[in-house]
FIFI-964714 format. One line per field, with one value per residue: residue in one letter; x, y negated, z negated of N, C-alpha, C, CB in turn. Coordinates in nm, 4 decimals, padded with zeros to 6 digits, always signed. Atoms other than C-alpha are relative to their C-alpha. Glycine has a CB too. Example, Ala and Ser with C-alpha at 12.3 -4.5 7.8 and 13.67 -1.06 7.14 Angstrom:
2
code A	S
nc1 +00.0890	-00.0820
nc2 +00.1190	+00.1190
nc3 +00.0000	+00.0060
cac1 +01.2300	+01.3670
cac2 +00.4500	+00.1060
cac3 -00.7800	-00.7140
cc1 +00.0900	-00.0770
cc2 -00.1200	-00.1090
cc3 +00.0000	-00.0730
cbc1 -00.0992	+00.0414
cbc2 -00.0027	-00.0462
cbc3 -00.1246	+00.1415
# end
This chain:
51
code M	E	L	V	L	W	Y	G	K	A	A	Q	A	L	G	E	D	D	E	A	R	R	A	Y	R	R	A	L	E	L	E	P	T	D	Q	P	T	D	A	A	E	L	L	E	E	L	D	G	E	G	G
nc1 -00.0031	-00.0888	-00.1377	-00.0436	-00.0200	-00.1259	-00.1078	-00.0198	-00.0661	-00.1390	-00.0668	-00.0196	-00.1044	-00.1275	-00.0224	+00.0524	+00.1264	+00.0835	+00.0547	+00.0981	+00.1193	+00.0702	+00.0616	+00.1122	+00.1086	+00.0574	+00.0752	+00.1265	+00.0843	+00.0466	+00.0596	+00.1462	+00.0606	+00.0347	-00.1237	-00.1009	-00.1361	-00.0627	-00.0739	+00.0206	-00.0756	-00.1413	-00.0302	+00.0047	-00.1191	-00.1158	+00.0044	-00.0265	-00.1438	-00.0612	-00.0836
nc2 -00.0857	-00.1140	+00.0501	+00.0130	-00.1363	-00.0501	+00.0754	-00.0646	-00.1291	+00.0289	+00.0481	-00.1155	-00.0832	+00.0680	+00.0075	+00.1280	-00.0424	+00.1144	+00.0550	-00.0984	+00.0145	+00.1228	-00.0230	-00.0929	+00.0729	+00.0924	-00.0830	-00.0340	+00.1199	+00.0224	-00.1239	-00.0004	-00.1133	-00.1067	-00.0517	-00.0112	-00.0420	-00.0775	+00.0934	-00.0324	-00.1214	+00.0339	+00.0796	-00.0921	-00.0858	+00.0829	+00.0265	-00.1258	-00.0265	+00.0701	+00.1086
nc3 +00.1153	-00.0275	-00.0045	+00.1391	+00.0482	-00.0577	+00.0648	+00.1287	-00.0228	-00.0357	+00.1207	+00.0877	-00.0592	+00.0244	+00.1433	+00.0506	+00.0598	+00.0382	-00.1239	-00.0472	+00.0853	-00.0415	-00.1302	+00.0172	+00.0661	-00.0988	-00.0936	+00.0669	-00.0028	-00.1367	-00.0503	-00.0144	+00.0693	-00.0947	-00.0593	+00.1066	-00.0342	+00.1068	+00.0851	+00.1416	+00.0296	-00.0069	+00.1192	+00.1131	-00.0119	+00.0331	+00.1434	+00.0667	-00.0031	+00.1125	-00.0494
cac1 -03.9945	-03.8214	-03.5130	-03.4942	-03.5294	-03.2462	-03.0348	-03.0846	-02.9836	-02.6683	-02.5835	-02.6312	-02.4092	-02.1360	-02.1705	-02.3426	-02.6093	-02.7289	-02.7761	-02.9555	-03.1921	-03.2740	-03.3433	-03.5638	-03.7616	-03.8081	-03.9177	-04.1796	-04.3068	-04.3421	-04.4808	-04.8311	-05.0683	-05.1576	-04.7925	-04.5995	-04.2242	-03.9845	-03.8581	-04.0123	-03.8553	-03.5178	-03.5282	-03.6259	-03.3458	-03.0928	-03.2058	-03.1852	-02.8154	-02.7560	-02.5963
cac2 +13.8092	+14.1014	+13.8906	+13.8192	+14.1907	+14.2799	+14.0030	+14.1650	+14.5043	+14.3548	+14.1743	+14.4948	+14.6870	+14.4279	+14.4592	+14.1212	+14.2533	+13.9154	+13.7870	+14.1075	+14.0694	+13.7121	+13.8220	+14.1143	+13.8889	+13.6347	+13.9101	+14.0127	+13.6539	+13.6438	+13.9972	+14.0054	+14.2329	+14.4241	+14.4853	+14.5991	+14.6432	+14.8459	+14.5331	+14.6348	+14.9788	+14.8381	+14.5865	+14.8570	+15.0814	+14.7984	+14.7115	+15.0790	+15.0789	+14.8545	+14.5891
cac3 +10.3801	+10.5482	+10.6083	+10.2346	+10.1609	+10.3990	+10.2500	+09.9108	+10.0470	+10.1964	+09.8740	+09.6758	+09.9169	+09.8589	+09.4824	+09.4423	+09.2068	+09.0757	+09.4288	+09.5255	+09.2287	+09.3309	+09.6865	+09.5793	+09.3466	+09.6239	+09.8623	+09.6063	+09.5885	+09.9674	+10.0047	+10.1517	+09.9648	+10.2798	+10.3778	+10.0718	+10.0935	+09.8846	+09.7049	+09.3715	+09.3878	+09.4880	+09.2027	+08.9553	+09.0817	+09.0540	+08.7024	+08.6073	+08.6931	+08.3947	+08.6109
cc1 +00.0921	+00.1463	+00.0564	+00.0282	+00.1316	+00.1210	+00.0326	+00.0716	+00.1476	+00.0787	+00.0283	+00.1127	+00.1389	+00.0317	-00.0465	-00.1381	-00.0912	-00.0667	-00.1068	-00.1291	-00.0813	-00.0726	-00.1206	-00.1182	-00.0685	-00.0827	-00.1343	-00.0957	-00.0633	-00.0791	-00.1522	-00.0584	-00.0328	+00.1225	+00.1088	+00.1348	+00.0544	+00.0802	-00.0143	+00.0812	+00.1503	+00.0448	+00.0029	+00.1236	+00.1256	+00.0046	+00.0293	+00.1472	+00.0721	+00.0854	-00.0593
cc2 +00.1180	-00.0424	-00.0110	+00.1379	+00.0571	-00.0731	+00.0618	+00.1328	-00.0199	-00.0455	+00.1157	+00.0885	-00.0590	-00.0134	-00.1298	+00.0238	-00.1153	-00.0624	+00.0928	-00.0106	-00.1226	+00.0211	+00.0928	-00.0691	-00.0963	+00.0763	+00.0398	-00.1187	-00.0198	+00.1173	-00.0115	+00.1269	+00.1154	+00.0605	+00.0113	+00.0470	+00.0849	-00.0893	+00.0340	+00.1231	-00.0266	-00.0792	+00.0899	+00.0910	-00.0770	-00.0293	+00.1264	+00.0360	-00.0691	-00.1167	-00.1281
cc3 +00.0241	+00.0059	-00.1414	-00.0590	+00.0525	-00.0560	-00.1355	+00.0132	+00.0333	-00.1225	-00.0950	+00.0525	-00.0233	-00.1485	-00.0637	-00.0603	-00.0391	+00.1229	+00.0570	-00.0806	+00.0401	+00.1317	-00.0118	-00.0674	+00.0965	+00.1027	-00.0606	-00.0007	+00.1371	+00.0566	+00.0128	-00.0627	+00.0944	+00.0695	-00.1058	+00.0538	-00.1144	-00.0948	-00.1480	-00.0399	-00.0004	-00.1230	-00.1232	-00.0014	-00.0410	-00.1495	-00.0811	-00.0050	-00.1148	+00.0397	-00.0190
cbc1 -00.1393	-00.0394	+00.0061	-00.1068	-00.1175	-00.0021	-00.0394	-00.1319	-00.0700	+00.0063	-00.0853	-00.1304	-00.0249	-00.0017	+00.1434	-00.0071	+00.0272	+00.0845	+00.1119	+00.0574	+00.0406	+00.0988	+00.1022	+00.0434	+00.0533	+00.1114	+00.0809	+00.0263	+00.0819	+00.1173	+00.0357	-00.0407	-00.1257	-00.0956	+00.0472	-00.0482	+00.0928	+00.0908	-00.0478	-00.1497	-00.0334	+00.0284	-00.1040	-00.1288	+00.0150	-00.0033	-00.1366	-00.0749	+00.0591	+00.0813	+00.0307
cbc2 +00.0472	+00.0672	-00.1374	-00.0739	+00.0896	-00.0139	-00.1491	+00.0202	+00.0772	-00.1073	-00.1069	+00.0815	+00.0170	-00.1373	+00.0187	-00.1078	+00.0835	-00.1059	-00.0224	+00.1432	-00.0104	-00.1175	+00.0587	+00.1222	-00.0769	-00.0806	+00.1255	+00.0466	-00.1238	-00.0285	+00.1168	-00.0101	-00.0446	-00.0538	-00.0907	+00.0963	-00.1237	+00.1076	-00.1424	+00.0237	+00.1090	-00.0795	-00.1136	+00.0846	+00.0533	-00.1311	-00.0569	+00.1085	-00.0451	+00.0934	+00.0153
cbc3 -00.0347	+00.1314	+00.0713	-00.0843	+00.0420	+00.1519	-00.0166	-00.0686	+00.1136	+00.1102	-00.0701	-00.0123	+00.1493	+00.0638	-00.0279	+00.1139	-00.1202	-00.0741	+00.1032	-00.0097	-00.1485	+00.0130	+00.0974	-00.0824	-00.1216	+00.0706	+00.0385	-00.1442	-00.0380	+00.0893	-00.0921	+00.1500	-00.0713	+00.1046	+00.1155	-00.1085	+00.0273	+00.0595	+00.0248	-00.0287	+00.1015	+00.1268	-00.0181	+00.0053	+00.1452	+00.0795	-00.0388	+00.0673	+00.1327	-00.0788	+00.1383
# end
């Protein structure tokens, strides 16, 4: 799950917003309830950019 999250961060840094969104959504699917990540916040931030 963390690997998917970091993949999303890398994709976003390269301007690959669609790929980053897919990775963040996948990270959310894999996220254990007792170990939340910042995937939801990152996805919300990316969507807020209008991209």
